[in-house]
Structures are given as C-alpha cells and as structure tokens.
C-alpha positions in Angstrom: 3.3 12.3 59.1 3.5 10.7 55.4 3.9 14.0 53.7 6.6 15.4 55.9 8.6 12.3 55.5 8.3 12.5 51.6 9.3 16.5 51.8 12.2 15.8 53.8 13.4 12.8 51.3 13.0 15.3 48.6 15.0 17.8 50.2 18.0 15.8 51.2 17.6 14.2 47.3 18.1 17.9 46.0 21.3 18.8 48.2 22.7 15.3 47.5 22.1 15.7 43.8 23.5 19.4 43.5 26.8 18.1 45.1 26.9 15.1 42.7 26.2 17.5 39.8 28.8 19.9 40.8 31.5 17.2 41.3 30.8 16.0 38.1 30.9 19.4 36.2 34.6 19.6 37.9 35.2 16.1 36.5 33.9 17.1 33.0 36.6 19.8 32.5 39.4 17.1 33.0 38.2 14.6 30.2 38.2 14.9 26.3 35.0 14.5 24.5 34.8 11.5 22.3 31.9 10.0 20.5 29.1 8.7 22.7 27.5 6.0 20.5 30.9 4.6 19.7 32.2 4.5 23.3 31.4 1.1 24.7 32.3 1.4 28.3 29.9 3.5 30.8 30.4 4.1 34.4 27.5 5.9 36.3 27.2 7.3 39.7 24.1 8.9 41.3 21.3 8.9 44.1 18.5 6.2 44.5 15.1 6.4 46.1 13.5 3.4 47.2 9.8 2.9 47.5 8.3 -0.1 49.2 5.6 -2.0 48.0 2.8 -4.4 49.6 0.6 -4.4 52.3 1.6 -2.9 56.0 4.6 -1.0 54.5 5.5 2.8 54.6 5.5 3.3 50.8 7.3 6.7 51.2 10.3 7.4 49.2 13.6 6.8 50.8 16.5 8.6 49.6 20.0 7.1 49.7 23.6 7.1 47.8 25.5 6.1 46.0 24.2 4.2 43.1 27.0 3.0 40.9 27.1 0.9 37.7 29.4 -0.4 35.2 28.2 -1.5 31.7 29.6 -2.1 28.3 28.0 -2.1 25.0 28.0 -5.4 23.0 26.1 -4.5 19.9 22.7 -4.3 18.4 21.3 -1.8 21.1 22.4 -4.2 23.8 24.7 -3.5 26.8 25.3 -5.7 29.9 26.8 -4.7 33.4 26.2 -4.4 37.2 25.1 -2.0 39.6 25.3 -1.5 43.1 23.2 1.0 45.4 22.8 1.7 49.2 20.1 3.3 51.1 18.3 3.8 54.3 14.6 2.7 54.4 12.2 3.5 57.1 9.2 1.2 57.8 8.4 1.0 61.3 12.1 0.8 61.9 15.2 2.0 60.0 16.6 -0.7 57.7 20.0 -0.6 55.9 19.3 -1.1 52.2 22.0 -2.5 49.8 21.5 -4.2 46.6 23.8 -5.7 43.9 22.5 -6.7 40.2 23.5 -8.1 36.9 22.0 -6.0 34.3 21.0 -6.2 30.5 20.0 -3.1 28.8 18.3 -2.5 25.4 18.5 1.1 23.8 15.4 2.1 22.0 16.9 4.7 19.9 20.2 6.7 19.3 20.8 10.2 19.7 21.5 12.8 22.3 18.3 11.6 24.2 18.6 7.6 24.3 15.6 5.9 26.3 16.2 2.4 27.2 14.7 -0.8 28.8 16.6 -3.0 31.5 16.4 -6.1 33.2 18.1 -8.0 35.8 18.8 -10.5 38.4 20.8 -10.0 41.8 20.3 -9.6 45.4 18.4 -7.1 47.9 19.0 -6.5 51.7 16.9 -4.8 54.2 19.2 -5.0 57.4 17.7 -3.9 60.7 21.1 -3.4 62.6 21.0 -6.7 64.5 24.5 -8.6 64.0 24.0 -11.6 62.0 26.3 -14.1 60.2 27.7 -13.2 56.6 27.4 -10.3 54.4 24.1 -11.0 53.1 22.3 -13.0 56.0 19.5 -15.0 54.5 16.9 -13.3 56.8 17.5 -9.9 55.5 18.7 -10.9 51.7 16.8 -12.3 49.0 17.0 -12.8 45.2 15.4 -10.4 43.4 14.4 -10.1 39.7 14.0 -6.6 38.2 12.8 -4.8 35.2 12.5 -1.1 34.2 13.0 1.9 31.9 15.3 4.6 31.8 16.7 7.5 29.7 20.1 9.0 29.1 20.2 13.0 28.4 23.7 13.4 26.6 25.6 16.7 27.6 28.3 16.0 25.1 30.0 13.2 23.7 31.2 11.5 26.8 28.7 12.6 29.7 25.1 12.1 30.3 22.6 12.4 32.9 20.6 9.5 33.7 17.4 8.9 34.9 15.6 5.3 35.6 13.2 3.4 37.4 12.5 -0.3 37.9 10.6 -2.5 40.1 12.3 -5.1 42.2 10.6 -8.5 42.9 11.4 -10.6 45.9 11.8 -14.2 44.7 11.9 -15.7 48.1 9.4 -13.8 50.1 11.5 -12.7 53.0 12.0 -9.4 52.2 10.0 -6.2 50.4 9.4 -5.7 46.7 9.9 -2.0 46.0 10.5 0.1 43.3 13.9 1.7 42.9 14.4 5.1 40.9 18.0 6.4 40.3 19.5 9.6 38.9 22.9 10.3 38.0 25.6 11.0 35.7 27.2 8.5 33.5 30.7 8.7 31.5 31.1 6.9 28.4 34.8 5.7 27.7 36.9 3.1 26.1 36.7 3.8 22.3 40.6 4.8 22.2 42.1 7.4 20.3 45.4 5.9 18.8 46.5 9.3 17.0 45.6 11.5 19.9 43.6 13.8 17.7 40.4 13.9 19.8 38.4 11.3 17.5 38.2 8.0 19.0 39.3 5.3 16.9 35.8 3.5 16.1 34.8 7.1 14.3 38.3 8.0 12.9 38.3 7.5 9.3 42.1 8.0 9.6 43.1 6.4 13.0 46.7 6.4 12.8 47.2 9.8 11.6 46.2 12.9 13.6 43.6 14.8 11.9 40.5 17.3 12.6 37.1 16.6 13.9 35.3 18.2 11.0 37.0 15.4 8.6 36.2 12.7 10.7 39.8 12.4 12.1 41.6 12.9 8.7 44.3 15.5 8.2 44.1 18.3 5.5 47.9 18.5 4.7 47.4 21.2 2.0 44.7 23.3 4.1 42.5 23.3 0.8 39.5 22.2 2.7 39.5 18.8 1.2 40.7 16.0 3.7 43.9 14.0 2.6 41.7 10.9 2.4 39.7 12.2 -0.4 42.4 14.3 -1.8 44.1 13.2 -5.1 46.8 15.8 -4.3 46.9 16.0 -0.6 50.3 18.2 -0.5 49.2 20.5 -3.2 46.3 22.9 -2.6 43.4 22.5 -5.1 39.7 22.6 -5.8 36.9 20.5 -4.7 35.7 20.4 -8.5 39.3 18.6 -9.3 39.3 16.4 -6.0 41.9 18.7 -4.4 44.2 19.0 -7.3 45.7 22.3 -8.5 45.1 23.5 -12.1 48.1 25.8 -13.3 46.7 26.9 -16.4 43.2 27.2 -15.4 42.1 24.7 -18.4 39.7 22.5 -16.0 42.4 19.7 -16.3 44.2 18.9 -12.9 47.9 19.2 -13.3 48.7 15.7 -12.4 46.1 14.8 -15.6 47.6 17.7 -17.8 50.0 16.8 -20.3 50.9 20.4 -20.7 50.3 22.1 -17.2 51.3 25.6 -18.0 49.3 25.9 -21.3 45.6 25.9 -21.3 44.4 23.0 -23.8 41.4 20.8 -23.9 40.4 17.3 -22.3 40.5 15.8 -26.0 44.1 16.8 -26.2 44.9 16.0 -22.5 45.2 19.4 -21.6 47.5 20.6 -24.3 46.6 23.1 -27.1 46.4 22.6 -30.7 47.7 25.8 -32.1 47.1 24.8 -35.9 44.0 23.0 -35.4 45.2 19.7 -37.1 43.9 17.4 -34.4 47.6 16.9 -33.2 48.5 18.3 -29.7 51.3 20.7 -29.8 53.4 18.6 -27.5 53.3 15.8 -30.2 53.4 18.0 -33.3 56.5 18.3 -35.0 55.0 21.4 -36.9 52.7 23.0 -34.3 52.2 26.3 -36.1 51.4 24.6 -39.6 48.3 22.1 -39.9 49.3 18.5 -41.0 48.8 14.7 -40.6 48.9 13.0 -37.5 50.5 10.3 -39.3 53.4 12.6 -40.3 53.7 13.8 -36.5 51.3 16.8 -37.4 53.4 18.1 -40.4 52.3 18.4 -43.8 53.4 16.1 -46.4 55.8 17.1 -49.1 54.2 18.3 -52.2 57.1 19.0 -54.8 55.0 20.1 -57.4 52.4 22.3 -55.4 49.4 20.6 -56.8 47.9 19.6 -53.5 48.4 15.9 -53.9 51.2 14.9 -51.3 54.4 13.2 -53.3 53.4 9.9 -51.4 50.1 9.8 -53.2 51.1 11.9 -56.4 51.8 9.4 -59.6 53.4 12.5 -61.1 55.4 14.0 -58.0 57.4 16.5 -60.2 54.6 17.6 -62.5 51.7 19.6 -61.2 48.5 17.9 -61.7 44.9 17.4 -60.4 43.5 15.2 -57.5 41.2 13.7 -60.0 44.1 12.4 -61.9 46.2 11.2 -58.8 48.4 14.3 -59.1 49.3 14.0 -62.9 48.0 16.7 -65.3 44.7 16.0 -67.0 45.0 14.6 -70.4 44.9 17.8 -72.9 42.1 16.3 -74.9 40.8 19.7 -76.4 44.5 20.5 -77.4 45.0 17.0 -78.9 41.9 17.3 -80.9 42.8 20.7 -82.2 46.2 19.3 -83.4 44.5 16.6 -85.2 41.8 19.0 -86.9 42.4 20.8 -90.2 41.7 24.2 -88.5 45.4 24.1 -87.2 47.3 25.1 -90.3 49.1 28.4 -90.5 49.9 29.1 -94.0 52.6 32.0 -95.1 53.3 33.7 -98.4 56.3 33.0 -100.4 59.4 34.1 -99.0 57.5 35.5 -95.9 57.4 35.1 -92.0 54.5 37.6 -91.2 51.2 36.4 -89.9 48.2 37.6 -91.3 44.6 37.9 -89.2 43.9 34.4 -89.9 47.0 33.1 -88.8 46.7 34.9 -85.5 43.2 33.9 -85.1 44.6 30.2 -85.2 47.3 31.1 -82.8 44.7 32.7 -80.4 42.9 29.1 -80.4 46.3 27.7 -79.5 46.7 30.3 -76.7 43.4 29.4 -75.1 44.3 25.9 -75.2 47.5 26.4 -73.6 45.7 28.2 -70.9 43.2 25.5 -70.0 46.1 22.8 -69.7 48.9 24.9 -68.0 51.2 21.8 -67.9 51.1 21.2 -71.8 54.1 22.3 -73.8 54.5 22.6 -77.4 57.0 22.8 -80.3 56.4 25.0 -83.2 58.0 23.5 -86.3 58.6 25.6 -89.2 58.3 24.4 -93.0 59.2 26.0 -96.6 58.6 25.2 -100.2 61.3 24.1 -102.6 61.8 27.7 -104.0 65.2 29.0 -103.5 68.1 27.2 -102.2 68.1 24.8 -99.1 70.1 27.0 -97.0 67.8 30.1 -97.1 64.7 27.7 -97.1 65.9 26.3 -93.8 66.7 29.8 -92.4 63.1 31.0 -93.8 61.2 28.0 -91.8 63.0 28.8 -88.6 61.7 32.6 -88.8 58.2 31.4 -89.5 58.4 29.2 -86.3 59.9 31.9 -84.4 57.0 34.3 -85.6 54.4 32.0 -84.2 56.2 31.7 -81.2 56.8 35.5 -80.3 52.9 36.0 -80.8 51.9 33.5 -78.2 54.6 35.0 -75.9 53.5 38.4 -76.6 50.0 37.0 -75.5 51.1 35.7 -72.3 52.5 32.2 -72.8 55.6 31.4 -71.0 58.4 31.3 -73.3 59.6 28.0 -71.5 56.5 26.1 -72.8 57.5 26.9 -76.3 60.3 25.4 -78.5 60.7 25.8 -82.1 62.2 23.5 -84.8 62.9 24.3 -88.4 62.7 21.8 -91.4 63.3 24.0 -94.3 62.2 22.0 -97.5 62.9 18.6 -95.9 59.1 17.8 -95.7 57.3 19.1 -98.6 53.6 18.8 -99.1 51.9 18.3 -102.4 53.8 18.8 -105.7 56.0 21.6 -105.4 56.2 21.8 -109.4 53.1 23.5 -109.2 51.7 27.0 -107.6 49.1 25.1 -105.4 51.5 22.6 -104.1 54.1 25.0 -103.2 51.7 27.1 -101.5 50.5 23.9 -99.5 53.9 23.2 -98.4 54.2 26.7 -96.7 52.1 25.2 -93.9 51.6 24.5 -90.2 50.5 21.2 -88.5 50.1 19.8 -85.1 50.7 16.3 -84.1 49.4 14.1 -81.5 52.5 14.7 -79.4 51.4 18.1 -78.6 53.9 19.8 -81.1 52.7 22.5 -83.3 54.4 22.3 -86.6 54.6 25.3 -89.1 55.9 24.7 -92.5 
C-alpha cells in the first residue's frame, strides 16, 4: 500500500513539474537576460513534497503545489525572503497543508551551479477540514523552525532550476515534524538597465551609454574592437597597440601624439623626421636640408672666411685660420725665422735683374713657406747700388723685385699675395766706394713684417 501511494505521488509530481517547466519556458522567451549574480531579487515557483516524521505517521511522500518564494540578496552571500507552500497530506485522514516562513539563505559558492544553506521561522498548518475559527487555528497550526540545503542550476543570466530540502520542526508539539522538498524555477531580476543595452547597471561599466555585452556594456563608436572607455581616440579607428588611436604615417606614434602625423619620424623627435640628422626635427628646423645647430634654429652658423670656425667664435672672421687658433691664421713661425736668417739674400750682378740658380733656390724656399702658410702675404723690395743715376737705379731695383715676383707666380703663388716695392739706391749696404760694398747693396732682405726685400 505504501509503495502504491509513493508511486502515485511521484506520477502526479512529474506531470505537474512538466506543466510548470513548459509554462516557464514560454515565460523565458518574454524576458531579456541579465547577470544572475548581480540581480538582487529572485522569485520562485514550484512544487513541494511533504514527508511526515515521527511515530505513528505515514511517512510517504505527499505531493502539492504551488510552492512560492520571494527573496533579496543583501550581500556577502546572504539573502533574506519569504516562502509559502500548499499541499495535501495523507495520515489516516486527508489534511490540507500550508506553510508560510521567513527565510535566511547563504550561498556557498558562485557560478552556474550555486549550492546554498538556509534556515527560517514560520508557521505550518495541517487542517482536517473541520471548520474552526481563524485562518491558522491553534489546534492545526504550530510555529515552526526549519533548516536545509538547496542548489540552483542556472539556465541563463536570469532563470534557474531550484532544488531544496529542509527539516521543519514543530516548536509547540500540536502538529507534525516533517521534511519539505521543493523543486521549481526561479527568476532573478532587479538590477536595472538604465541605458537599455541588455547589460544590467551593476555589471555595466558604462551604465548611462548603450553598449555591447562583449565590452561590459560600453560602446565602440569607431568599431575598431576597442571599447570607448579604453579607447584614447574613440571616434577614430586605431590599433590596440596605440590604445585605439590611428597612425597615419605608420611610424608607431599615434597621430594625436605625433607632431608630424603625415611624415614618418621617430619618438625622440615627437614623430617628426630629421632629414639633415642635426638633432633638430624638421618641423622646428629652419634649414631642414642642411645640418646645423639647435641654438641657431637648426641652421649652420655663418663662417665668412670658410675656415670651419663660426663667425661667432672666430677671432678673425674675415681671415681664414685654424680651430686651434680660434679662427685666426697660425703664426708663420718658419717664414719669420727664414726672413730673419742670413739665407734669404738674393744678390744680382751689376745692372742685372736676372735670377741665377742660387737665387731660384732661395725663392723655392720662400714658395714652400708660402704654401705652408696660405694666409701669409709678402712684399718683395728691390734695391740697387750707387752706380749709375738715381732714376736708373730706381728702375733697376723695381725690375729686380718684379723678376722675383714673376718667378714665384710661375711656381703657383697667387699674385694677390705678392707685392713689390722699389727703393733704388736709397738704402745702400756697405761702402759703395768699394767693389765689395756695391755688391752687398745689390741684396735681398726679409724683415719680421713678413716682407721679402730685394736690393
């Protein structure tokens, strides 16, 4: 007999459950999905099975419906709520069962499968059908304490199948201790979706702007795969490497950070090129094709004499010199030493302006010294003895200076570096009353002013 009652209860239970599942499947299609863990409210409907406990009771399963509950998540895994259940219980007679309770629930984990513990306090009624005063007459109703365990199997973000079992203890002794098993469906709601993008506000990183689920509710205005809240350039498609910004010239620097967005450059130059390699970016270089100094706007400093020393640093800006001598020519030490030596005399025969081999050897030495000191200029001075008239001697001394000048020019010395001056017999050397004295007057002398004198 007991087995037959049990099988009948199971059959009724399965038929009713099928009806409930079908009804909720239709309901699911009318709701938008949300984040279950973020939706604080849950409403559940299902069927319950009552199993009386104790001596002299029929402990078979008694199927009934509905079992309803409403709860709210309050944080740290805890929820509070209320539940109401109806059933028909057989125990020598048919009893109409009803219960109403306050419940505290604690989630053991989070996820698609969510086990939980619960406890509560309420009232249980076993009515025998006899009319009595009050909805919960004291002879049929007892205060009840309960505790149990349950699990939710989430079907999507809002809906879950719920299974629970609890022991309900009679606190007054007038009715029955019993087990209550509930199976049903629950719907979680209440998070809100201000921007109507299908992502609940509690999970929506951009709750006031419609967005996409894959970006936690944020939009991707430029459709570059980077949500606007992480996109430095939300209205211009770019790359992930540049945080969503474009790079028109492909130099690896985002256009908004690139001082030259249309010309490939380097990070050191803020995205600009440096065509002349002088360390000044082209956009700031007044002479982008010519290497210069940053202090001069990227242009080279003026160097009037072309000696490699800028005019601003050149102590002799109009005269080519050396870096070592601050732009001035090096002192022609060897030329001055030669001029001051006894080796620089060019002697001519009487009434002659012709150079002999010894004279040419001396002038070759002068030529090499002028090559060594390209900034040195000389004056070739011609002299004569007292023989002949003064006019003749003046003309002869000029011819002698010009003869030496012509030899140097023919050997590659620029004529602009050579000047001549004739002194005639105005600067005699030795006693011109003697042959030896007159020969000494037809001489060449180089003084410290770097002038070559020939007399």
